[in-house]
C-alpha positions as CSV (number, residue, x, y, z in Angstrom):
1,X,-50.8,-70.1,160.6
2,X,-52.6,-71.0,157.4
3,X,-53.8,-68.0,155.4
4,X,-57.5,-67.1,156.0
5,X,-58.0,-66.9,152.2
6,X,-58.1,-70.7,152.0
7,X,-60.3,-73.1,153.8
8,X,-58.5,-75.4,156.3
9,X,-59.2,-77.9,159.0
10,X,-56.7,-78.9,161.7
11,X,-57.2,-82.2,163.6
12,X,-56.2,-82.2,167.3
13,X,-54.7,-85.1,169.1
14,X,-57.3,-87.8,169.5
15,X,-59.0,-88.6,172.8
16,X,-61.1,-91.7,173.6
17,X,-64.7,-90.9,172.5
18,X,-63.9,-87.3,171.5
19,X,-62.6,-85.8,168.2
20,X,-61.5,-82.1,168.2
21,X,-60.8,-79.8,165.2
22,X,-60.0,-76.2,164.5
23,X,-61.1,-74.8,161.1
24,X,-61.6,-71.8,158.9
25,X,-64.0,-71.5,156.0
26,X,-64.4,-68.5,153.7
27,X,-67.9,-69.5,152.4
28,X,-69.7,-72.8,152.1
29,X,-68.3,-75.3,154.6
30,X,-70.6,-78.3,154.9
31,X,-73.7,-79.6,153.2
32,X,-76.5,-81.1,155.2
33,X,-75.3,-83.9,157.4
34,X,-75.6,-85.2,161.0
35,X,-73.5,-87.0,163.6
36,X,-74.2,-89.5,166.3
37,X,-72.2,-87.4,168.7
38,X,-72.7,-84.0,170.4
39,X,-71.0,-81.3,168.4
40,X,-69.8,-78.7,170.9
41,X,-67.8,-75.7,169.8
42,X,-66.8,-72.1,170.1
43,X,-66.9,-69.6,167.2
44,X,-63.6,-67.7,167.3
45,X,-64.0,-65.2,164.5
46,X,-66.5,-64.1,161.9
47,X,-70.2,-65.2,161.7
48,X,-70.8,-69.0,161.7
49,X,-74.2,-69.8,160.1
50,X,-76.0,-73.1,159.9
51,X,-79.5,-74.5,159.3
52,X,-80.7,-76.4,162.4
53,X,-84.1,-77.7,163.4
54,X,-86.0,-75.6,160.8
55,X,-84.2,-72.3,161.2
56,X,-81.1,-70.4,160.3
57,X,-78.8,-70.0,163.3
58,X,-75.9,-67.5,163.6
59,X,-73.0,-67.9,166.0
60,X,-70.8,-64.9,166.8
61,X,-67.3,-64.9,168.3
62,X,-67.4,-66.3,171.8
63,X,-70.7,-68.1,171.4
64,X,-71.0,-71.7,172.3
65,X,-72.6,-74.1,169.8
66,X,-74.2,-77.4,171.0
67,X,-75.7,-79.5,168.3
68,X,-77.6,-82.5,169.6
69,X,-76.8,-86.0,168.4
70,X,-78.5,-87.1,165.1
71,X,-79.8,-83.6,164.3
72,X,-79.2,-82.6,160.6
73,X,-77.3,-79.3,160.0
74,X,-75.0,-77.6,157.5
75,X,-72.5,-74.8,157.8
76,X,-71.4,-71.7,156.0
77,X,-70.0,-68.2,156.5
78,X,-72.5,-65.6,157.5
79,X,-70.4,-62.7,156.1
80,X,-67.6,-62.2,153.5
81,X,-65.1,-62.4,156.3
82,X,-65.5,-66.1,156.7
83,X,-65.5,-67.8,160.0
84,X,-63.1,-69.7,162.3
85,X,-64.1,-72.1,165.1
86,X,-63.1,-75.0,167.3
87,X,-65.3,-78.0,167.7
88,X,-65.4,-81.2,169.8
89,X,-67.4,-84.2,168.8
90,X,-68.3,-86.0,172.1
91,X,-69.8,-89.4,172.2
92,X,-73.1,-89.2,174.2
93,X,-72.1,-92.4,176.1
94,X,-69.3,-90.5,177.7
95,X,-71.5,-87.8,179.0
96,X,-74.1,-90.3,180.0
97,X,-71.6,-91.8,182.5
98,X,-71.6,-88.5,184.3
99,X,-75.3,-88.0,183.9
100,X,-76.0,-91.3,185.5
101,X,-78.9,-92.4,183.3
102,X,-80.7,-89.0,183.1
103,X,-81.9,-87.7,179.8
104,X,-79.3,-86.1,177.4
105,X,-79.5,-82.3,177.8
106,X,-80.8,-80.4,174.8
107,X,-79.8,-76.8,174.1
108,X,-82.6,-75.0,172.3
109,X,-81.5,-73.2,169.1
110,X,-78.1,-74.8,169.0
111,X,-76.2,-71.6,170.3
112,X,-75.8,-70.5,173.9
113,X,-74.1,-67.7,175.8
114,X,-74.3,-69.6,179.1
115,X,-71.0,-68.8,180.9
116,X,-70.6,-72.2,182.6
117,X,-71.1,-73.9,179.2
118,X,-68.6,-71.6,177.6
119,X,-66.0,-72.4,180.3
120,X,-66.5,-76.1,179.9
121,X,-66.2,-75.9,176.1
122,X,-63.1,-73.8,176.3
123,X,-61.5,-76.4,178.7
124,X,-62.3,-79.3,176.4
125,X,-61.1,-77.4,173.3
126,X,-57.8,-76.1,174.6
127,X,-54.8,-76.9,172.5
128,X,-52.6,-78.2,175.3
129,X,-55.2,-80.5,176.7
130,X,-53.4,-82.8,179.2
131,X,-53.8,-86.0,177.3
132,X,-51.7,-88.1,179.7
133,X,-53.6,-87.2,182.9
134,X,-56.8,-89.2,183.4
135,X,-58.0,-86.9,186.3
136,X,-58.1,-83.9,183.9
137,X,-60.1,-86.0,181.3
138,X,-62.8,-86.9,183.8
139,X,-62.9,-83.4,185.2
140,X,-63.6,-82.0,181.7
141,X,-66.4,-84.5,181.0
142,X,-68.0,-84.0,184.4
143,X,-67.9,-80.2,184.0
144,X,-69.3,-80.4,180.5
145,X,-72.2,-82.7,181.6
146,X,-73.0,-80.3,184.5
147,X,-72.8,-77.2,182.2
148,X,-75.1,-78.8,179.6
149,X,-77.7,-79.6,182.3
150,X,-77.5,-76.0,183.6
151,X,-77.7,-74.5,180.2
152,X,-80.7,-76.7,179.3
153,X,-82.5,-75.7,182.4
154,X,-82.5,-79.2,183.9
155,X,-82.4,-79.7,187.6
156,X,-79.5,-81.6,188.9
157,X,-80.2,-84.5,191.3
158,X,-79.6,-83.9,195.0
159,X,-76.0,-84.8,195.9
160,X,-75.1,-86.1,199.4
161,X,-71.4,-85.6,199.7
162,X,-69.2,-88.1,201.5
163,X,-66.5,-86.4,203.6
164,X,-64.5,-89.5,204.4
165,X,-64.3,-90.4,200.7
166,X,-63.1,-86.9,199.8
167,X,-60.5,-87.1,202.5
168,X,-59.2,-90.5,201.4
169,X,-59.0,-89.2,197.8
170,X,-56.9,-86.3,199.0
171,X,-54.6,-88.7,200.9
172,X,-54.2,-90.8,197.8
173,X,-53.2,-87.8,195.7
174,X,-50.5,-86.9,198.3
175,X,-49.3,-90.5,198.5
176,X,-48.9,-90.6,194.7
177,X,-47.0,-87.3,194.3
178,X,-45.2,-86.3,192.1
179,X,-46.9,-88.9,189.9
180,X,-50.5,-89.0,189.0
181,X,-53.2,-91.3,190.3
182,X,-55.9,-92.9,188.2
183,X,-59.7,-92.5,188.8
184,X,-59.9,-96.3,189.1
185,X,-57.4,-96.2,192.0
186,X,-59.4,-93.4,193.7
187,X,-62.6,-95.3,193.3
188,X,-61.0,-98.4,194.8
189,X,-59.5,-96.6,197.7
190,X,-62.6,-94.5,198.5
191,X,-65.5,-96.9,197.7
192,X,-67.2,-94.2,195.6
193,X,-67.8,-93.9,191.9
194,X,-65.6,-91.4,190.1
195,X,-68.4,-88.9,189.3
196,X,-69.7,-88.8,192.8
197,X,-66.1,-88.6,194.2
198,X,-65.3,-85.7,191.9
199,X,-68.3,-83.8,193.3
200,X,-67.4,-84.8,196.9
201,X,-63.9,-83.4,196.4
202,X,-65.1,-80.1,195.0
203,X,-67.7,-79.8,197.8
204,X,-65.2,-80.1,200.6
205,X,-62.0,-78.8,199.1
206,X,-63.2,-76.2,196.6
207,X,-61.6,-77.7,193.5
208,X,-61.4,-80.9,191.5
209,X,-59.0,-83.8,192.1
210,X,-57.0,-82.9,189.0
211,X,-56.7,-79.2,189.9
212,X,-55.7,-80.1,193.4
213,X,-52.9,-82.4,192.0
214,X,-51.7,-79.7,189.7
215,X,-51.5,-77.2,192.5
216,X,-49.5,-79.6,194.7
217,X,-47.1,-80.1,191.8
218,X,-46.7,-76.4,191.4
219,X,-46.0,-76.1,195.2
220,X,-43.2,-78.6,194.8
221,X,-41.8,-76.9,191.7
222,X,-41.7,-73.5,193.4
223,X,-39.8,-75.0,196.3
224,X,-37.2,-76.5,194.0
225,X,-36.9,-73.2,192.1
226,X,-36.0,-71.4,195.3
227,X,-33.3,-74.0,195.9
228,X,-31.7,-73.1,192.6
229,X,-32.8,-76.0,190.5
230,X,-33.3,-75.4,186.7
231,X,-36.9,-74.9,185.5
232,X,-36.6,-78.1,183.4
233,X,-35.4,-80.1,186.5
234,X,-38.2,-78.6,188.6
235,X,-40.8,-79.6,186.0
236,X,-39.5,-83.1,185.9
237,X,-39.2,-83.6,189.6
238,X,-42.7,-82.2,190.2
239,X,-44.3,-84.6,187.7
240,X,-45.1,-82.3,184.8
241,X,-44.8,-83.6,181.2
242,X,-42.1,-81.0,180.5
243,X,-41.1,-77.4,181.2
244,X,-43.6,-75.9,178.9
245,X,-46.4,-77.8,180.5
246,X,-45.3,-76.5,183.9
247,X,-45.1,-73.0,182.6
248,X,-48.6,-73.0,181.2
249,X,-50.0,-74.3,184.5
250,X,-47.9,-71.8,186.4
251,X,-49.2,-68.8,184.4
252,X,-52.8,-70.0,184.7
253,X,-52.4,-70.3,188.5
254,X,-50.2,-67.4,189.5
255,X,-50.6,-64.9,186.6
256,X,-46.9,-64.8,185.6
257,X,-44.3,-67.2,184.2
258,X,-41.9,-69.2,186.6
259,X,-38.8,-67.1,185.7
260,X,-40.6,-63.9,186.4
261,X,-42.0,-65.2,189.6
262,X,-38.6,-66.3,190.8
263,X,-37.0,-63.0,189.9
264,X,-39.7,-61.2,191.9
265,X,-39.3,-63.4,194.9
266,X,-35.5,-63.0,194.8
267,X,-35.9,-59.2,194.6
268,X,-38.2,-59.3,197.6
269,X,-35.8,-61.4,199.6
270,X,-32.9,-59.1,198.9
271,X,-34.9,-56.2,200.2
272,X,-35.3,-57.8,203.7
273,X,-33.2,-56.2,206.5
């Protein structure tokens, strides 16, 4: 980690239509400027101050910042401690695909404590963002568009879910395992646009297509672990990028790493009469 006594910016792996950074500044960061994108970020430490729409705004650790496209702003530390943050610059056209022609959401004041917006921002800003999986990408954009609407107090349009389309999408995921399936393939098989299909899937199955795929991969990996396969082989056979990718998903789902889970299961099995 770079010393906090020096300013630094770290650029994340690029995504189509989204740039992501992590940065620390001890004092003055940026002069007055503006982007043609949304700037959506999380303050991680310190007090992050910026002039925005005629006022001075302060973002504290855990707060979500949402700067609307083409709005001038600057940036500086609010205390001698400096400030650290992560930020994603999201092209409005990407969110507009999920919004379906509705007005771009505006977050008054530029800072929010809305819990759904924070969750969506954290997902978009995570370091191990699954770049190779298209389903995860569209899930993140869809969640961000919905969270922005909620935080802005906009009413979402009425959604009529299609049960048959959701079921067909589920079948396609199972047919593709352990590999992934693209949103274009799901659209073609289900006759439903990707944004509506994602909402259909959550409505009937309680989770997103990407999350459902990840859970089925974890089911497969656990079965292989119990058969004595190495963790690396289990990850590869289940369709994960590598063992560390599987481990991160495993911990997020089950609350403990694969090796610890396997040890616990084996101890339980030996205790049976």
